[in-house]
C-alpha positions as CSV (number, residue, x, y, z in Angstrom):
1,X,-22.2,-8.9,-23.0
2,X,-21.3,-6.4,-20.3
3,X,-17.8,-6.6,-19.0
4,X,-17.4,-8.1,-15.5
5,X,-15.8,-5.6,-13.1
6,X,-12.7,-6.9,-11.2
7,X,-11.3,-5.7,-7.9
8,X,-7.8,-6.3,-6.9
9,X,-7.5,-6.7,-3.1
10,X,-4.1,-6.1,-1.8
11,X,-2.3,-5.4,1.5
12,X,0.7,-6.4,3.4
13,X,1.0,-9.8,5.3
14,X,-1.5,-9.9,8.2
15,X,-3.3,-6.7,7.3
16,X,-6.7,-8.4,7.3
17,X,-7.4,-9.3,3.7
18,X,-8.6,-12.8,4.6
19,X,-10.9,-11.5,7.3
20,X,-12.5,-9.1,4.8
21,X,-12.8,-11.8,2.2
22,X,-14.4,-14.2,4.7
23,X,-17.1,-11.6,5.3
24,X,-17.7,-11.1,1.6
25,X,-17.9,-14.9,1.0
26,X,-20.3,-15.5,3.8
27,X,-22.5,-12.4,4.2
28,X,-25.9,-12.1,2.5
29,X,-25.1,-9.2,0.3
30,X,-26.9,-10.4,-2.8
31,X,-23.9,-10.1,-5.2
32,X,-22.6,-13.1,-7.2
33,X,-18.9,-12.6,-6.6
34,X,-16.1,-14.9,-7.8
35,X,-13.1,-14.6,-5.4
36,X,-9.7,-15.6,-6.8
37,X,-7.0,-16.4,-4.3
38,X,-3.9,-15.8,-6.4
39,X,-1.1,-17.6,-4.5
40,X,1.8,-17.8,-6.9
41,X,2.8,-21.3,-5.9
42,X,3.6,-21.1,-2.3
43,X,1.6,-22.8,0.4
44,X,-0.7,-20.4,2.1
45,X,-1.9,-20.8,5.7
46,X,-4.9,-18.5,5.1
47,X,-6.1,-20.9,2.5
48,X,-7.0,-23.5,5.1
49,X,-9.2,-20.9,6.8
50,X,-10.8,-19.7,3.7
51,X,-11.5,-23.0,2.0
52,X,-12.9,-25.7,4.3
53,X,-12.0,-28.4,1.8
54,X,-8.7,-27.5,0.2
55,X,-8.8,-30.4,-2.3
56,X,-11.4,-28.5,-4.4
57,X,-10.4,-25.6,-6.6
58,X,-13.8,-24.0,-6.9
59,X,-16.1,-23.8,-4.0
60,X,-19.6,-22.3,-4.2
61,X,-20.9,-20.4,-1.1
62,X,-24.5,-20.3,0.0
63,X,-24.7,-16.5,-0.5
64,X,-24.0,-16.8,-4.3
65,X,-20.3,-16.3,-4.1
66,X,-17.7,-18.6,-5.6
67,X,-14.2,-19.1,-4.2
68,X,-11.4,-20.2,-6.5
69,X,-7.8,-20.9,-5.5
70,X,-5.1,-20.4,-8.1
71,X,-1.5,-21.5,-7.8
72,X,0.1,-19.8,-10.7
73,X,-1.4,-18.0,-13.7
74,X,-4.1,-15.4,-13.1
75,X,-4.9,-15.2,-16.8
76,X,-5.7,-18.9,-17.0
77,X,-7.9,-18.6,-13.9
78,X,-9.9,-15.7,-15.3
79,X,-10.3,-17.6,-18.6
80,X,-11.4,-20.8,-16.9
81,X,-14.0,-18.9,-14.7
82,X,-15.4,-17.3,-17.8
83,X,-15.5,-20.6,-19.7
84,X,-17.4,-22.2,-16.8
85,X,-19.8,-19.2,-16.7
86,X,-20.5,-19.5,-20.4
87,X,-21.1,-23.2,-20.1
88,X,-23.7,-22.5,-17.4
89,X,-21.7,-24.4,-14.6
90,X,-21.2,-21.3,-12.4
91,X,-22.6,-17.8,-12.3
92,X,-20.9,-14.6,-11.1
93,X,-21.2,-10.9,-12.0
94,X,-18.1,-9.5,-10.2
95,X,-14.5,-10.8,-9.5
96,X,-12.3,-10.0,-6.5
97,X,-8.6,-11.1,-6.8
98,X,-6.7,-11.4,-3.6
99,X,-3.0,-11.0,-4.1
100,X,-0.3,-12.3,-1.8
101,X,0.8,-10.1,1.0
102,X,4.2,-9.6,-0.7
103,X,2.9,-9.0,-4.2
104,X,3.2,-5.8,-6.2
105,X,-0.3,-5.1,-7.6
106,X,1.2,-3.5,-10.7
107,X,1.5,-6.6,-12.9
108,X,-1.9,-7.8,-11.8
109,X,-3.5,-4.5,-12.8
110,X,-1.6,-4.5,-16.2
111,X,-3.1,-7.9,-17.0
112,X,-6.4,-6.2,-17.6
113,X,-5.0,-4.0,-20.2
114,X,-2.4,-6.1,-22.0
115,X,-4.1,-9.5,-22.3
116,X,-6.6,-9.5,-25.1
117,X,-8.8,-12.3,-23.8
118,X,-9.0,-10.9,-20.3
119,X,-9.9,-7.4,-21.6
120,X,-12.6,-8.9,-23.8
121,X,-14.5,-10.1,-20.8
122,X,-13.3,-8.2,-17.7
123,X,-12.7,-4.6,-16.8
124,X,-10.5,-3.5,-13.9
125,X,-12.7,-1.6,-11.4
126,X,-10.2,-0.7,-8.6
127,X,-7.3,-1.6,-6.5
128,X,-8.3,-1.8,-2.8
129,X,-5.5,-1.9,-0.3
130,X,-5.9,-3.0,3.4
131,X,-3.4,-1.3,5.7
132,X,-2.7,-2.6,9.2
133,X,-2.8,0.5,11.5
134,X,-0.7,-1.2,14.2
135,X,2.2,-2.3,12.0
136,X,2.0,0.0,8.9
137,X,4.6,2.6,9.9
138,X,7.3,-0.1,10.3
139,X,6.2,-2.0,7.2
140,X,6.2,1.1,5.1
141,X,9.7,1.9,6.4
142,X,11.1,-1.6,5.7
143,X,9.3,-2.9,2.6
144,X,9.0,-1.3,-0.8
145,X,6.1,-3.8,-1.6
146,X,4.0,-2.2,1.2
147,X,4.7,1.2,-0.2
148,X,3.7,0.1,-3.8
149,X,0.5,-1.3,-2.5
150,X,-0.4,2.1,-1.0
151,X,0.7,4.0,-4.2
152,X,-1.4,1.8,-6.4
153,X,-4.6,2.1,-4.3
154,X,-7.9,3.6,-5.4
155,X,-9.2,3.0,-1.9
156,X,-7.4,2.4,1.4
157,X,-9.0,0.4,4.2
158,X,-7.4,0.8,7.6
159,X,-7.6,-2.3,9.9
160,X,-6.7,-2.7,13.6
161,X,-7.2,1.0,14.4
162,X,-8.7,-0.1,17.8
163,X,-5.2,-1.3,18.8
164,X,-3.5,2.1,18.4
165,X,-3.9,5.6,19.8
166,X,-6.0,8.0,17.7
167,X,-3.0,10.3,17.3
168,X,-1.1,7.4,15.7
169,X,-4.0,6.8,13.3
170,X,-3.9,10.5,12.3
171,X,-0.2,10.3,11.7
172,X,-0.6,7.2,9.6
173,X,-3.5,8.8,7.6
174,X,-1.2,11.8,7.0
175,X,1.6,9.7,5.7
176,X,-0.7,7.6,3.5
177,X,-2.2,10.7,1.9
178,X,1.3,12.0,1.0
179,X,2.0,8.7,-0.7
180,X,-1.4,8.6,-2.4
181,X,-3.6,11.7,-2.1
182,X,-6.2,10.3,-4.6
183,X,-7.2,7.2,-2.5
184,X,-10.0,7.9,0.1
185,X,-9.3,6.2,3.4
186,X,-12.0,4.2,5.4
187,X,-11.8,2.3,8.7
188,X,-12.5,-1.4,8.5
189,X,-12.9,-3.1,11.9
190,X,-12.5,-6.9,11.6
191,X,-13.4,-6.7,7.9
192,X,-16.7,-5.0,8.8
193,X,-17.2,-2.6,6.0
194,X,-20.0,-1.9,3.5
195,X,-19.6,-3.8,0.3
196,X,-20.1,-0.5,-1.5
197,X,-16.7,0.6,-0.1
198,X,-15.0,-2.3,-2.0
199,X,-17.0,-2.8,-5.2
200,X,-18.0,-0.5,-8.1
201,X,-15.5,2.2,-7.1
202,X,-14.7,2.9,-10.8
203,X,-11.1,3.8,-9.9
204,X,-9.9,3.0,-13.5
205,X,-12.8,4.8,-15.2
206,X,-11.8,7.6,-17.5
207,X,-13.9,10.2,-15.7
208,X,-13.4,13.8,-14.5
209,X,-13.5,12.8,-10.8
210,X,-10.1,13.4,-9.3
211,X,-10.3,13.4,-5.6
212,X,-7.2,14.7,-3.9
213,X,-6.8,15.2,-0.1
214,X,-7.3,18.9,0.5
215,X,-4.7,18.8,3.3
216,X,-2.1,17.5,0.8
217,X,-3.0,20.4,-1.5
218,X,-2.7,23.0,1.2
219,X,0.8,21.6,2.2
220,X,1.9,21.7,-1.5
221,X,0.7,25.3,-1.7
222,X,2.6,26.1,1.5
223,X,5.7,24.4,0.2
224,X,5.3,26.4,-3.1
225,X,5.0,29.6,-1.1
226,X,8.2,28.8,0.8
227,X,10.1,28.0,-2.4
228,X,8.8,31.0,-4.3
229,X,9.3,29.2,-7.7
230,X,6.6,31.4,-9.2
231,X,5.0,28.4,-10.9
232,X,1.2,28.1,-11.2
233,X,1.5,24.5,-10.3
234,X,-0.8,24.1,-7.3
235,X,-2.0,27.6,-6.6
236,X,-3.0,28.8,-3.1
237,X,-6.7,28.5,-3.8
238,X,-6.4,24.9,-4.7
239,X,-8.3,23.5,-1.7
240,X,-11.6,25.1,-2.6
241,X,-12.7,22.9,-5.5
242,X,-12.7,19.5,-3.7
243,X,-16.2,19.3,-2.4
244,X,-16.1,15.5,-3.3
245,X,-13.6,14.9,-0.5
246,X,-14.7,12.8,2.4
247,X,-15.1,14.7,5.6
248,X,-12.5,12.5,7.4
249,X,-9.6,14.5,5.9
250,X,-9.9,17.5,8.1
251,X,-7.0,17.1,10.5
252,X,-4.1,19.6,10.0
253,X,-1.6,20.4,12.7
254,X,2.1,20.7,13.2
255,X,2.5,17.6,15.3
256,X,1.5,15.4,12.3
257,X,3.9,17.3,10.0
258,X,6.7,16.7,12.5
259,X,5.8,13.0,12.7
260,X,5.8,12.8,8.9
261,X,9.2,14.3,8.7
262,X,10.8,11.1,10.0
263,X,9.8,9.1,7.0
264,X,11.3,9.7,3.6
265,X,9.1,7.4,1.5
266,X,10.4,6.3,-1.9
267,X,6.8,6.5,-3.1
268,X,5.3,10.0,-3.1
269,X,2.8,12.0,-5.0
270,X,2.6,15.5,-6.4
271,X,0.0,17.6,-8.1
272,X,0.3,20.0,-11.1
273,X,-2.4,22.6,-11.6
274,X,-2.8,25.5,-14.0
275,X,-5.6,27.7,-15.3
276,X,-3.6,28.3,-18.6
277,X,-4.5,25.7,-21.3
278,X,-2.1,23.1,-22.6
279,X,-0.7,23.2,-26.1
280,X,-1.9,19.8,-27.5
281,X,1.1,18.7,-29.5
282,X,3.6,19.8,-26.9
283,X,1.8,18.0,-24.1
284,X,1.4,14.8,-26.2
285,X,5.2,14.8,-26.9
286,X,6.1,15.6,-23.3
287,X,3.8,13.0,-21.7
288,X,5.0,10.4,-24.2
289,X,8.6,11.1,-23.2
290,X,7.8,11.0,-19.5
291,X,6.1,7.6,-19.8
292,X,9.0,6.2,-21.8
293,X,11.6,7.3,-19.3
294,X,9.8,7.0,-16.0
295,X,7.1,4.4,-16.8
296,X,8.5,1.7,-14.6
297,X,8.6,4.2,-11.6
298,X,5.2,5.7,-12.3
299,X,2.6,3.7,-10.4
300,X,-0.6,5.7,-11.1
301,X,-1.3,9.0,-12.7
302,X,-4.4,10.8,-13.7
303,X,-5.5,14.2,-14.9
304,X,-8.4,16.4,-16.0
305,X,-6.9,18.7,-18.6
306,X,-7.8,22.1,-20.1
307,X,-6.6,22.1,-23.7
308,X,-6.3,25.1,-26.1
309,X,-9.3,25.8,-28.2
310,X,-11.3,22.9,-26.6
311,X,-14.7,23.3,-25.0
312,X,-14.5,19.8,-23.5
313,X,-12.3,18.4,-20.8
314,X,-9.6,15.8,-21.7
315,X,-9.1,13.0,-19.2
316,X,-6.1,10.8,-19.0
317,X,-4.9,8.2,-16.6
318,X,-2.3,5.4,-16.6
319,X,-0.5,2.5,-14.9
320,X,3.3,2.4,-15.6
321,X,3.7,2.7,-19.4
322,X,0.0,2.1,-20.2
323,X,-1.9,5.3,-20.6
324,X,-5.5,6.0,-21.7
325,X,-7.1,9.3,-22.7
326,X,-10.7,10.3,-23.4
327,X,-12.7,13.4,-24.2
328,X,-14.9,14.3,-21.2
329,X,-17.8,16.6,-20.6
330,X,-18.0,20.2,-21.6
331,X,-16.6,22.8,-19.2
332,X,-19.5,24.3,-17.3
333,X,-20.3,28.0,-17.8
334,X,-19.4,29.0,-14.3
335,X,-16.8,26.2,-13.7
336,X,-13.2,27.1,-13.0
337,X,-11.3,26.0,-16.1
338,X,-8.2,24.4,-14.7
339,X,-6.0,21.4,-15.5
340,X,-5.3,19.1,-12.5
341,X,-2.9,16.3,-12.7
342,X,-1.6,13.9,-10.0
343,X,1.5,11.6,-10.3
344,X,2.2,8.8,-7.9
345,X,5.6,7.1,-8.3
346,X,8.9,5.9,-7.0
347,X,11.6,8.7,-6.5
348,X,10.1,10.8,-9.3
349,X,12.0,14.1,-10.0
350,X,9.0,16.4,-9.2
351,X,10.7,19.6,-10.5
352,X,11.5,18.0,-13.9
353,X,7.8,17.1,-14.3
354,X,6.5,20.5,-13.2
355,X,9.0,22.5,-15.2
356,X,8.3,20.4,-18.3
357,X,4.5,20.7,-17.9
358,X,4.9,24.4,-17.5
359,X,6.6,24.6,-20.9
360,X,3.7,22.8,-22.5
361,X,1.2,25.6,-21.5
362,X,0.0,28.0,-24.2
């Protein structure tokens, strides 16, 4: 049986998750989606809006969706849904899990890798984070949970952009891409967004697609030039090979840089790039050590690696201490052979990572 893709929907209190879920639950999109409201025991006001009859735990919608409210254990909820599907009582082919506004998505994501029963039936597709454009700057300054939700995202949806000036939206985009340069950003007005922007994003697939905001790369190259460390990590030409990037990341002016300077976010990202191949044993040992030491502070990391004497790419990615690797496609004849790695985490010592990776090169 094919694994059922699961999407974790997160975002700070009032960001617009429920509005988005309401659209998914009521629009004629043709998908059979089970939506799990994961409430961790507290009473939830949104619940009354979402479920017309709050006495029931599972409600079937007329567009083929199912809504299920869980107060407590997510693993039990996923197992229960699967049991009912196998018994023919309900049918669904995708799952969306809404976390509470104060939740850290990390443990929810880890559930899909550490619980055997869950990983037998489900696969984690992506973490989608809704960000309230009107309040995000203050929330990111004040709440580590809001920062973690951004750091974990495979996709960021900006809500309430109509309530702020375009320059403020640009400044927010700039800040978000520094915290997480691998999550494309889309605008979602009142939850109005194509279902394709939420489902089947394959954010946890081990594939060679590593989208990084080219502006982020340009700034890292500038920073590198200013520091003159002489490392290859993020060479000046690094913005040329990101044709996958969405066109909306074209802004680049000093006003945004100035605005960004006011925020010293605990969560930040950095990229390592090199056209010299890695020594396999050295890299294995170094990455193993990094994950042991910094695992709790590493939110997401991913890389496409050039290894010595290998004609195929090696792909790795992880969440906290859980890392997966795979052998990818062959390097193309005319393709630039280059390792690219991105690390997103809390107060990571960037130079320790870069110097250590440098020592693993052949």
